[in-house]
C-alpha positions in Angstrom: 175.4 23.0 180.8 173.5 24.7 183.7 169.9 25.7 183.2 167.3 27.6 185.3 164.5 25.6 186.7 161.8 27.5 184.8 163.7 26.9 181.5 164.0 23.2 182.3 160.2 22.9 182.9 159.5 24.7 179.6 161.9 22.4 177.7 160.2 19.3 179.3 156.8 20.5 178.1 158.2 21.2 174.6 159.4 17.6 174.5 156.0 16.1 175.4 156.3 15.8 179.2 153.2 16.8 181.1 154.6 19.1 183.8 151.9 19.3 186.5 153.8 21.6 188.9 157.0 23.6 188.5 158.3 25.6 191.5 158.9 29.3 190.8 162.1 29.6 192.8 164.9 31.0 190.8 167.5 28.2 191.1 169.9 26.9 188.5 170.7 23.3 188.0 174.1 22.2 186.8 173.8 18.4 186.3 171.9 15.2 187.3 172.7 12.8 190.0 171.2 9.9 192.0 169.0 10.7 195.0 171.6 9.5 197.4 174.5 11.6 196.0 172.8 14.7 194.6 173.9 18.1 195.8 171.8 21.3 196.1 172.7 22.4 192.5 171.8 19.0 191.0 168.6 17.4 189.7 167.4 13.9 190.5 164.3 11.8 190.0 162.1 9.0 191.6 160.8 6.4 189.2 160.8 3.3 191.5 159.3 3.2 195.0 162.2 1.0 196.2 164.1 4.3 196.4 161.6 6.1 198.7 164.0 6.1 201.6 166.6 7.9 199.5 164.0 10.4 198.3 163.2 11.4 201.9 166.9 12.1 202.7 168.0 13.5 199.4 169.9 16.8 199.2 169.1 17.4 195.5 168.1 20.9 194.5 165.1 19.5 192.6 163.5 16.2 192.1 161.2 14.9 189.3 158.3 13.0 190.9 154.7 12.1 190.3 151.9 13.7 192.2 151.7 10.6 194.3 155.1 11.2 195.8 155.3 15.0 195.8 154.6 15.2 199.6 157.5 12.9 200.3 160.1 15.4 198.9 162.1 16.8 201.9 162.2 20.5 202.8 165.0 22.2 201.0 164.4 20.2 197.8 162.0 21.4 195.1 159.5 19.0 193.6 158.9 19.1 189.8 155.7 17.1 189.5 155.4 15.3 186.1 153.4 12.5 184.6 156.5 10.3 183.9 159.6 11.0 186.0 161.9 8.6 184.1 161.1 10.0 180.7 161.4 13.5 182.0 164.8 12.6 183.5 165.9 11.4 180.1 165.1 14.7 178.5 166.6 16.7 181.4 169.8 14.7 181.4 170.2 15.3 177.6 169.8 19.1 178.3 172.2 19.2 181.2 174.8 16.8 179.7 174.6 17.4 175.9 176.6 15.3 173.5 179.8 17.0 172.2 179.2 18.9 169.0 182.0 19.1 166.5 182.8 22.1 164.4 181.6 21.8 160.8 184.3 21.1 158.4 186.4 18.3 156.8 189.5 17.1 158.6 192.7 17.2 156.4 193.2 13.5 156.6 189.6 12.6 155.4 189.2 11.5 151.8 186.1 12.7 150.0 185.3 11.5 146.5 184.9 14.3 143.9 181.3 13.3 143.2 180.2 13.2 146.8 178.0 16.0 148.2 179.0 17.1 151.7 177.0 20.0 153.2 179.2 22.8 154.6 177.5 22.3 158.0 178.6 18.7 158.3 181.6 17.6 160.4 183.9 15.0 158.9 186.6 13.6 161.3 190.1 12.2 160.8 190.7 9.3 158.3 187.1 9.2 157.1 186.5 7.8 153.6 183.4 9.1 151.7 182.7 7.2 148.5 181.4 8.1 145.0 178.0 9.8 144.9 177.5 9.9 148.7 175.3 12.6 150.1 176.0 14.0 153.6 173.4 16.5 154.8 173.7 19.4 157.3 174.5 18.6 160.9 175.9 15.2 160.1 178.8 14.2 162.4 181.2 11.5 161.3 183.9 10.6 163.7 187.3 9.1 162.9 188.0 6.1 160.7 184.4 5.7 159.4 183.9 4.3 155.9 181.0 5.7 153.9 180.4 3.7 150.7 179.2 4.8 147.3 175.7 6.3 147.0 175.3 6.3 150.8 172.8 9.0 152.0 173.1 10.4 155.5 170.2 12.7 156.3 170.3 15.8 158.6 171.7 15.3 162.0 173.0 11.7 161.6 175.9 10.9 164.0 178.4 8.1 163.3 180.8 7.1 166.0 184.4 5.9 165.3 184.9 2.9 163.0 181.4 2.7 161.5 181.2 1.0 158.1 178.3 1.8 155.7 178.3 -0.2 152.6 177.2 1.2 149.2 173.6 2.4 148.9 172.9 2.5 152.7 170.3 5.2 153.6 170.2 6.6 157.2 167.3 8.8 158.3 167.6 12.1 160.2 168.9 12.2 163.7 169.9 8.6 163.8 172.9 7.6 165.9 175.1 4.6 164.9 177.7 3.6 167.5 181.3 2.5 167.2 182.1 -0.5 165.1 178.7 -1.1 163.6 178.7 -2.6 160.1 175.6 -1.7 158.0 174.9 -3.2 154.5 177.5 -6.1 154.3 176.4 -9.2 152.4 173.7 -11.3 153.9 174.3 -15.0 154.6 173.1 -16.2 151.2 174.6 -19.4 149.6 173.2 -22.0 147.2 174.2 -25.6 148.1 175.0 -28.2 145.4 176.9 -31.4 145.9 178.8 -30.3 149.0 179.7 -26.9 147.6 178.3 -23.5 148.7 177.8 -21.0 145.9 177.6 -17.4 147.1 174.4 -15.6 146.1 175.0 -12.0 145.1 173.3 -9.7 147.7 171.8 -6.8 145.6 169.6 -4.9 148.0 170.4 -2.1 150.4 169.8 -1.2 154.0 167.3 1.6 154.7 167.3 3.0 158.3 164.6 5.4 159.5 164.7 8.5 161.5 165.7 8.9 165.2 167.1 5.3 165.5 169.9 4.2 167.7 172.1 1.4 166.4 174.5 -0.2 169.0 178.2 -0.8 168.9 179.4 -3.7 166.8 175.9 -4.4 165.6 175.6 -5.7 162.0 172.7 -5.2 159.6 172.9 -7.1 156.3 171.8 -5.7 153.0 168.9 -7.3 151.2 169.4 -10.2 148.9 167.2 -8.6 146.2 164.9 -6.3 148.0 166.0 -3.9 150.8 166.5 -4.6 154.5 164.4 -1.9 156.2 164.6 -0.5 159.8 161.7 1.8 160.7 161.6 5.1 162.5 162.5 5.3 166.3 163.9 1.8 166.4 166.5 1.1 169.1 169.0 -1.6 168.7 171.5 -2.6 171.4 175.2 -3.6 171.0 176.1 -6.9 169.3 172.9 -7.5 167.5 172.8 -9.4 164.1 170.0 -8.6 161.6 169.9 -10.7 158.5 169.1 -9.9 154.9 165.6 -8.7 153.8 164.5 -8.2 157.5 161.9 -5.6 158.1 161.6 -3.9 161.5 158.6 -1.8 162.3 158.6 1.7 164.0 159.4 1.9 167.7 160.7 -1.6 168.1 163.5 -2.4 170.6 166.1 -5.1 170.5 168.5 -5.9 173.4 172.0 -7.2 173.2 172.9 -10.4 171.2 169.5 -10.7 169.5 169.8 -12.6 166.2 167.3 -12.1 163.5 167.4 -14.5 160.5 166.7 -13.5 156.9 163.4 -12.3 155.7 161.8 -11.9 159.1 159.2 -9.2 159.4 159.0 -7.6 162.9 156.0 -5.4 163.6 155.8 -2.1 165.3 156.5 -1.5 169.0 157.9 -5.0 169.6 160.5 -5.8 172.2 163.1 -8.6 171.7 165.0 -9.0 174.9 168.6 -10.3 175.2 169.7 -13.3 173.1 166.4 -13.8 171.4 166.8 -15.8 168.2 164.5 -16.3 165.3 164.2 -18.7 162.4 164.0 -17.2 159.0 160.9 -16.1 157.0 158.7 -15.5 160.0 156.3 -12.7 161.0 156.2 -11.2 164.5 153.0 -9.2 165.2 152.8 -5.6 166.4 153.3 -5.3 170.1 154.9 -8.7 170.7 157.3 -8.7 173.7 159.7 -11.7 173.7 161.6 -12.4 176.9 165.3 -13.1 177.0 166.6 -16.2 175.2 163.2 -16.8 173.5 163.4 -18.9 170.4 161.0 -17.8 167.7 160.4 -20.9 165.5 157.0 -20.0 164.1 155.0 -16.8 163.4 153.9 -14.8 166.4 150.4 -13.9 165.4 149.3 -11.5 168.2 150.5 -8.9 170.6 151.5 -10.1 174.1 154.3 -11.5 176.2 156.2 -14.6 175.0 159.0 -16.7 176.3 160.8 -20.0 176.1 162.2 -22.2 173.3 160.3 -23.0 171.3 158.4 -19.8 172.0 155.0 -19.8 173.9 152.9 -17.3 175.7 154.7 -16.2 178.9 152.1 -17.5 181.4 152.2 -21.0 179.8 156.0 -20.9 179.9 156.0 -19.9 183.6 153.8 -22.9 184.4 156.1 -25.1 182.4 159.1 -23.8 184.4 157.3 -24.7 187.6 156.6 -28.2 186.4 160.2 -28.6 185.3 161.5 -27.6 188.7 159.2 -30.1 190.3 160.3 -33.0 188.1 162.8 -34.5 190.5 160.1 -34.5 193.3 157.5 -35.9 190.8 160.0 -38.6 189.7 160.6 -39.6 193.3 156.8 -39.7 194.0 156.3 -41.9 190.9 159.0 -44.3 192.0 157.3 -44.6 195.4 154.0 -45.1 193.8 155.4 -47.8 191.5 157.0 -49.6 194.5 153.7 -49.4 196.4 151.8 -50.7 193.4 154.3 -53.6 193.0 153.8 -54.5 196.7 150.0 -54.4 196.3 150.3 -56.7 193.1 152.5 -59.1 195.1 150.0 -59.2 198.0 147.2 -59.8 195.5 149.2 -62.6 193.8 149.7 -64.2 197.3 146.0 -63.9 198.1 145.1 -65.4 194.7 147.4 -68.3 195.3 146.0 -68.9 198.8 142.4 -69.0 197.3 143.4 -71.5 194.7 145.0 -73.7 197.3 141.9 -73.6 199.5 139.6 -74.6 196.6 141.8 -77.7 195.9 141.5 -78.8 199.5 
């Protein structure tokens, strides 16, 4: 979707990017590309100084850079000076490469319950099931083979990719995207043990998802046991994430692939849980906590900051421990040598003591 340079700069500013300098040349950009492969009709960006050499030789028509690097842009390439090139690139890429938009309407193979409310500006794809009392607002896009349970409410602009399952009562906020194969609102892992038997506990809550969220492919979010499972606004969740029943996730939090969150955990705002982080249940994670990959959360995280390890600890303490662990073989060898030296000293002392006793007797 080609766009003129001045229109692009205007769009960036409308989306919150601080554009410090926009060239007034009347060029049109057709797409985005890397610094090394970009052609004169393409846009690129520099967000990491490791790619400075590629910036100096790029053939891109325009490059998003900070003021610090504007003088490194080669002649023939225009510099769009912004405060945050990577964020600006994300906006520009969405403009130049928009997601496909489906024509409003209901596919003949879709099945819509008579009591469901489907806005005429929604797009319902092939083999979709929409249950009793569901509400689908304007601009919603539902791709093929999705299952929308009873009383589900999809707010304006929600996008469901193929094979998404939304269990009854699920609420999805405006402009949220749920990727293929995600299952939202299935029963949580609730069982009452008695004499070797597991009795399933009915899961009576719902899942409430906020606005502008991104839910990854094959991710599962369980419904609440009694109260609701709640995902805040602007939350991004990667593929293959498991969120248990009654979990609460604060606004702006991010979770990478294979994170597992046990039931009734409360995660604050603007947290980051990196890949394969796992938590015990009924814990609280404070606003602004950043947990590195494979961190094991076994107790409350009471303050913002960086954490790592299993069990979890402040990142700096964990880094020191890793250094100590790597030195254990060397330390073990040193201890053995010290033990041998100490034993030799003890033997010499015993010999000297024996000699002194012999001298006293004679």
